[in-house]
C-alpha positions in Angstrom: 21.5 -5.8 -16.4 18.1 -5.4 -15.0 17.7 -5.6 -11.2 15.4 -8.1 -9.9 13.0 -6.6 -7.1 11.1 -8.5 -4.5 8.0 -6.5 -5.5 6.5 -3.1 -6.5 5.3 -0.9 -3.7 3.3 2.4 -4.1 3.4 4.8 -1.3 0.9 7.4 -0.9 1.7 10.1 1.6 1.6 13.9 2.0 4.4 14.0 4.3 7.7 14.2 2.3 9.7 13.0 5.3 7.7 9.8 5.7 8.1 9.2 1.9 11.8 9.5 2.1 12.2 7.4 5.0 10.0 4.5 3.7 11.6 4.7 0.2 15.1 4.4 1.6 14.3 1.6 3.9 12.1 -0.4 1.7 14.6 0.1 -1.4 17.3 -1.1 0.9 15.4 -4.3 1.4 15.0 -5.0 -2.3 11.6 -3.5 -3.1 10.9 -1.3 -6.0 9.2 1.7 -4.4 7.2 4.5 -6.1 5.7 7.4 -4.2 2.8 9.7 -4.6 2.4 13.0 -2.6 -1.3 12.9 -2.7 -4.4 10.7 -3.2 -5.1 11.8 -6.8 -1.5 11.2 -7.7 -1.7 7.7 -6.0 -4.7 6.8 -8.0 -2.9 7.9 -11.2 0.2 5.9 -10.4 -1.7 2.7 -9.4 -3.7 2.7 -12.6 -0.5 3.4 -14.7 1.4 0.5 -13.3 -0.2 -2.0 -10.9 1.7 -2.2 -7.6 2.1 -5.4 -5.6 1.1 -3.5 -2.6 0.1 0.0 -1.5 0.9 2.0 1.6 -1.6 4.6 2.2 -1.6 7.5 4.6 -5.2 8.1 6.0 -5.0 11.9 6.8 -4.2 13.8 3.7 -5.7 17.1 2.6 -8.6 17.3 -0.1 -8.7 13.7 -0.7 -8.0 11.3 2.5 -6.7 7.8 2.4 -10.3 6.3 2.9 -11.5 8.1 -0.2 -8.5 7.0 -2.2 -9.0 3.4 -1.0 -12.6 3.4 -2.2 -11.6 4.6 -5.5 -8.9 2.0 -5.9 -11.0 -0.8 -4.7 -13.7 0.2 -7.3 -11.1 -0.5 -10.1 -11.3 -4.1 -11.2 -7.6 -4.2 -11.9 -6.7 -2.9 -8.5 -9.4 -4.3 -6.2 -7.4 -7.2 -5.0 -4.1 -5.5 -4.6 -3.3 -5.3 -0.8 -3.6 -2.0 0.8 -2.1 -1.0 4.1 -3.3 2.1 5.9 -0.6 4.2 7.8 -1.9 6.8 10.1 -1.4 8.7 13.3 -5.0 8.1 13.9 -4.6 5.3 16.4 -8.4 4.9 17.5 -10.4 1.9 17.1 -12.9 3.5 14.9 -10.4 4.5 12.2 -8.8 1.0 12.2 -12.4 -0.5 11.9 -13.2 1.9 8.9 -9.9 1.1 7.3 -10.7 -2.8 7.3 -14.4 -2.1 6.2 -13.1 0.0 3.4 -11.0 -3.1 2.0 -7.6 -2.5 3.8 -5.6 -5.4 4.3 -3.7 -3.9 7.4 -3.3 -0.7 9.5 -0.1 0.6 11.0 -0.1 3.5 13.4 2.4 6.3 13.3 5.0 6.7 14.4 5.7 3.4 12.8 8.5 1.0 13.4 10.4 -0.1 10.4 10.6 -3.8 11.3 6.9 -3.9 11.9 6.2 -2.1 8.5 8.6 -4.7 6.6 7.1 -7.6 8.4 3.6 -6.6 7.4 4.5 -5.8 3.9 6.2 -9.1 3.5 3.3 -10.9 4.9 0.8 -9.3 2.6 3.0 -9.7 -0.4 3.3 -13.3 0.2 -0.4 -13.8 0.6 -1.2 -11.7 -2.6 1.2 -13.7 -4.7 -0.1 -17.0 -3.4 -3.7 -15.8 -4.2 -2.6 -14.8 -7.8 -0.9 -18.3 -8.2 -4.2 -20.2 -7.0 -6.2 -18.0 -9.5 -3.9 -18.9 -12.1 -4.1 -22.6 -11.3 -7.9 -22.5 -11.0 -8.1 -20.9 -14.4 -6.2 -23.8 -16.0 
């Protein structure tokens, strides 16, 4: 018997503790959760299997979240996947840059699980509604 998931979420974060907390929490709320420990692995994982949403840490060594976002948004199959930045950088400039790069949302660390879940659910609903509208329009 296969398990039905609400959606597929890819988390890209170089902090193992953040990954474990988010994986555990989101899995317990019915999401299929995949993790990547750096930006390069995140891009590979997203290309291999398109997620419904990407949670992306901004501050990572060698390849930061903004660079990862730019690469993902440059992929035709991934450009419309909602991407939520998660960062300890709480300054307005970082938030604005995240939105300008194509991020759908920005969550500051330390995050509150209820806020993360609410934002994820909102963006997944919007994403699926957009896909349905595109499907109807194509008919």
